[in-house]
N, C-alpha and C positions, 0 to 999 in steps of 0.2 A: 422163022422168027427167032430172034435172039435178044436177050436183055443185057443191060450193063449194070455193074456193081455187085453181082453175085448175091442178089437179095434172096433170103431163105424162102420167100413166098414163091419163087420161080419153081421150086421143087414140088409144090403142092398141085400145080395145074396138071391136067391130063389132056393132051399129051404133055410130057415134061418139056420145059423150055430151057434150052442151053443158055448160058450166061457168060459174060466176060468179067472175071475178077480183076480188079485193078489194084496195083501195089499202093494201097492207101498210106502205109507207114512211110514209104519212100517219098511219096508226094508231100506228105505232111512235113517230113524232115527238110526237104528242099524249100518248101514255103517258109518254114521257120528260119532257115539259114538266110534266105533272101530278105526276110523281114528284119532280122538282126543286122545285116549289112546296111540296110536302108536306115535303120535307127542310129547306127554308129557312124553314119555319114560315108560309108564305103560304097553304098549302092550307086549305081550309075543309071541314068535314064536311058537304058538300053532295053529293047524288046527282047525278052528271053524266050527261048523255045526249049522245052523239056520233052524228051521222048521217053515214054514209059512202056514197058512190055506188060501187056495184060496176059491173063491165062484163061483159056477157054475151059469152062466147066460143063461137061456134057452130063446131062441128067437122064 
């Protein structure tokens, strides 16, 4: 079993549950940039795909 989002509660369980930490800051920055492009009229109606590398946190 593995969890996503590196919730602190995952470290409380016994046995410990590994988790995947996602790059929240990078995701937020890209979302903001895309929103601003859309507001400024530069956004295109194109399906965007973003690939983010998560980090496995073994507990």
